[in-house]
N, C-alpha and C positions, 0 to 999 in steps of 0.2 A: 782090332782096336785102333783107335785113332792115336796119332803121335802125342797129342795133348794128354790123353788119359794115361798113356804109358809113362809120360814124364811125371805126372802127378803121383802115380802109384810108386814110381821109383823114389821120388822124393819122400813120400810117406814111409816107405820101407827103410830108407837110410836114416831119416831124422827121428822116427818114432821109436820109443823104447820097445823092448822085447814084449812078446805076447803075454797077456795077463794070466793065462791059464797056468803057467808054470810058477807063479809068484807064491813064495812061502809066506810073505808078509804084504799086507795091503795097508797103505797109509790112507786115512780118510781124505776124500776130495776136498780141496780148499775152496772150490767154487761149485756152483750148480753146473751140471753138464749139458743142459739144454742149449740150443744154438743162441738164443737171445742173451742168456747169461754169459756164455763164452765170448760172444761178440762184444758185450759191454766191457768185460774184463780185458780182452785184447786191446780194444780201442782206448781204454783208460791208460794202459801201459804205453801204447803207441804215442798218445798225446803227451804223456809225461816224459817220454824219452825224446821224441822228435818235435814236440811243440806244435803239432798240426794233426789233422784228421788223416787216417790212411786212405789211399785211393781205392783200395779193395780190388785193384786190377789183378787178374789172374796171371800168375807167373812173374809178379813184380817184386819178388823177394819180401822184404819187410812189410811192404804195403799189401801183400796178398793175405788179407785177414782170413779168408776161408781155408787156406793152407794151415795157418797157425791154429785155427780152431780144430781142424781135422786131426792134427797131431796131438792135441792136448785134451780132447773131449771124451776120452775113454781111459780105462786103466791099462797101464803098460809097465813092464819091468824096466827099471833103470839099472845103471851099471852096478849098483850096490845090492842088487837082487830084491829090492823093495818096489812094489807096484804103487804107482801114483797116478792120479787123474785130476784133471781140472787145470785152470790157469794158476801158476805159482811163480815164485822167484826164479826157478830153473828156466822156464820158458821166457820170462821177461828178460833174463840175462842173455839168453841166446838171441832174442829179438834185438837187444841193444848192441851186442858185440859181434854177432854173426859167427861166433865160434861154435864148433861142434863139441869140443871137449869142455864141458861145464860140470862143476861139482854136482853130483846127483843129489846130495843132501839139501840143495837149494829147493828141491821139490817138496820139502816139508815146510817151507816157509811161504807165507802169502806174498804175492807180488807187492812191490813197493807202491805202485800206483793202483788205486782201487776205484771202481766206478762210483761208489757212494761217497768217496771223499770229495770234498768241495775244495776248489782252489782257495788259496789264502785270500782273505779279503783285501781288496785294493784300498789302501789307506790314503785317503785324500787329505792332504795337510790343510789345516784350517786357514782361512784367508788371513793375511796379516792384519793386525788391528788398525782401525782407522786412526790416523794421526790426529791429535787434538787440533782444533782450529788455531791458527797462529793469530794472536791478537797483538797488534803493534803496541808497544809500550806507550802509556799515556805520559806525555811530556808536559809538565806544567808550563803553560805559556808565560812568558815574561811580560806581564801586563804593567810593570812599574811605569813605563813611559806613558802608557795610555792613562793610567790612574793619575799620574802627575799632571798631564795635560787637562784632565777633567777637573782636578783640584784647582789648577790655575784659572780655568774658565769660570768655575764657580766663584772663586775669590774675586775675579774681575767683575762678574755680574753682580755680586753682593756689593762691591765697592760702587759700581755705577748706580745700583738701586739706592744705596745710601745717599749718593750725591743727588739723585733725583728727588729723593724724599726730603733732603735738606733744602733743595731749591724750592720745592712746593711749599714747605713750611715757611721759608723766607718770604716767598711771594704772599703766602697767606697772612703772615704777620704784617708785611708791608701794607697789604690791602686793609687789614683790620685797623692798623694804626692811622692810615690816611684815607679811610673810606669817606669820611665826611667831605674832605677836600676833593676827592675824586668824583663823588656824587654831584657836588656843586658844579664842578667843571663840566661834567657830562650834561647836566641840566642846562647850563648856560649855552653850551654848544648846540644842543637840540633846540633851545628857544630861539637862538640866533638864526638858525636855519629855517625855522618856520616863519619867522618874521620876514625874512628876505624873499619869501615866495610870493 
């Protein structure tokens, strides 16, 4: 036999519970015993404990999934004379601690990390609310100076308009009162110019 095969066999004989033939009591298997089910159970425990996938490298201790499957995929007698099979809290504790002396009653309990269990959902915090737009305060403009200037301009224009209106009225009255005299003077002027030509 090769050295590798002897090593694997010696590990199996040391780590595995006693033969199942002598078991007075058999505990129901907590997992299916086929390779795929055992691999899924071992991998779930490994990920839960170490936070990564196992390398599955032969002889690599906790990463050697085929070793862990080989010691747990069949019935064997534990230290309390009860036969157990499948992946359970007993094997998961040994995987986590590396200790040989583990309470055999852990074999009656399911492993803490299960293949069907989903990781807790990642809670993404909601984005912070969009702050309301900042509107600068409306400051009432001080228009009193502008309004006063407009009022002054209006008063000045009204006063000038009144003066112009009065001047036009005065000229109109003057022309009305003296029209006959003005017309006679214009007529004489025009007659004098025509005669001199």
